[in-house]
N, C-alpha and C positions, 0 to 999 in steps of 0.2 A: 436636418441632414440632407446630405446632397445624396441623388437618387443614386451613385456609382460607391457609397459607402457601406461596406461589408460587414457582417454581423462578425461576432465571435466566433462563431461555430461556422462559419462556410465555409474556410480554408483556401479562398480564393486565390493566394498569393503561394500557396506549398505547393509548387511546381516541382517534378523529379530533381531539375537542378540544383532548386535551393536545397532540397531536402538534401541529396548530396552532401551540398559542400556544408550546410551544418555539422550532418555527421562527419564529416572529415575532420572537425573543429576540434572534436573531443576524441578522436581513431585509436589518441594514448591510453584511454581509459580502459578499453577495451578489453585490455589487456588484465584490469585488474581484477582479483580471484578467480583466475585463469583454471586453477584447479577445480574452483566450483562449478566453473561452465564446462570443461570438460566432463565431470561425472556425470552433469544432466543432460548433455549430450548423448553419453554412452547409455543411460538410462531412457533415453527419448521423452524429455520434459524439458527440454530448454527453452521450447515454445512457451509454457506455460508461467514463466518466470521474465520478470523486466528486464529489461534493454538495460544496456550502459548507459543511455543516455537518460531515460527513467530512472538509475540508479543517481546519476551525477543530482537529478533533480530532491530523490528524496535524503539526499547528503546534504544539497542545499537547506532544505526544511530543517533538517535535524541540527544544522549549526546556526540558522535564522532563531529558532525556538530556544537554542540552549539548555537544551534538557538533560535531564539525570537522571530522571526513571520514564522508562516509554515501553510500550509494549507493541509487540506486533503480532497480527492475527493470522496463521497461515506463514510458516516458515519456509517448505517444499524443502530444497534442498540449501539452504543459509544465503543464496544469492542476496538479498533486498539487505537483509539483516548485515551483512557485509557493508552494504552502503550507508544503511544507518548508524552504524559503530562506527564509519569513517567519519561522520559528522557528530558523535558524542564526542564531549569535552573527556579528560581523564576522568576517572573516580564515577563515570556513568554507569547505568545499568540498563542494557535492552531484555525483556523479556520475550523471547520468541516463542511462539505455541503452535504446536502441528500434531494432528490425530495420527496420521501415518509413521507405526513405528520404523519401516525402511527409509523415509524420508526423517527422522529425528535423529536416525541413525548418521546416515550420511550429512547430517548441518550440523552435528555435532562434530565428528570427524573433518570437515570442512573448517570449521574454527578452530581445531586445534590445532591446523596444518597452519593456520592466519594469527596464532596466537591473538585470539581473540574470545579465548575463554575467560579471561579476567573480566571480559566487558559484556558478555552476552551468554544468557542462560536458557537455554531450551528445553522446553517441556513438551513430555508427551501428555496427550490425553485431548478429550473434545475438548474445544475451545472455551464454549460456555463453561462447562465446571472449571475448567482453570481460571478464568477471570472471576467466579466467583471467591475461590481464593487469593487471587493478585489482589481483589478489591480490597483485602487488609491492609496492603502495601501503599494503599494510595494517598494521597491524589499524585496523579501521574502526569507530566509537561505532555506528552507525545502518544495517540496510539494510530498506528498505520493498520486498516483493514486490507485483506489479501486472500481471504477464505473462502468458504461457503457461500455461494451468492446468496442462497436462499436464508440464509442468518444474518444478512447485513444488517438490517432495521434492529436485529438483536446487538448485535456487536457496537453499534453506532450509540444507540440508547446505553448501553456500558460506558462506552467513551464519556458521552455528555455527564453521566452520575460520577465519573471517577478520574474525570481530569480537572486539574487546577484552574482558575479563573486566567483567562487566556492561553491556556493548554490549546495543541493541535490537534485535531482529528484529519487524519488524511485514509484515501480507499482508492484501490485502484479498479479494473475493471470494469466502472460503473456504466460503461454503456449499454454492458450485457449483449456485445455484440449487435447494436443496434435493435435491439426486442425490447428495450426498457417500456415501447407503446405498444406492446403486441397484445391483441385480445382475438386469438383464433381457434382451430379445434387441438393443439397441440397442448393436453394438459398439463407437461414440463414446461412449454415455453410459458403458458399462462401463469404457474406459479414463477415461474423469474422474474417474470414482467410485474406482477403484484409485489414483489418483494422489492425490486429495486425503485418503484413509485414510492412504496415505503420507507424506503431507505430515503429518497429526495423529498418526503415530506417530515422526518425526522431531522436531515440536514438543513434545511431552509426553517424549521420551526426558531422563531427568534428568541423563545423562551429557552432556548438549549445553548443557540450558539450566535452568539452577535453579529458575525456576520460567514458568509459562505460562497464558495463561486465551486466553481467546474473547468479543469484544463481540458480544451476539446483537439487532444491529442493521442495519438493508440488508441486504445480501450475505453480511452476517459480517466480521467482522474478528479478526485474530487479533495475539496478541505473545508473544512470549519474549524473557527475560533470558539471556544468556550466561553459564555457569556460571565 
């Protein structure tokens, strides 16, 4: 390896000009599910959802997986579910889990406007409880995790147990805002850091996932393929 070879996490060449250029290539997709984006902006939760570029990644992975049964943990207003659904074939079903009643209502309304209710089922309640029920419908082809960070290890263990061999586990926000390795005086940050480190130990457990990787963009995106 040469001395100037950069690592995958360096971001050495991701200069503002390149970022702006790459963003311009997918500018047309900024208008997808605009009614959901507008609802999130009005509610002040837009920054908690995926970007259009991240949505395109979810769509691409859904298409590659050819998933017919998928689970999303953390609906918010249903924006990421729109992207996942766009990548799923006709006849597929996405179960999107959300505990906040207001978000559930907004997500369902968004699905109705987009005529996606035939493909997406939004389920209200604590995710771990809903997952117990959904396990009866398994195995699943894809599971996307974007919910309570403290529960990420439990969500991923569920995915490892309920995905088919070759099924895809995805997770957003895995960098925990750069605090995965935090060890300090803040109890909340300590708990979050421990949870995310446990998540990565599960992800890189070869007995559960035959391969795993992290995409070093935004807030961090992880994927694993069930062994």
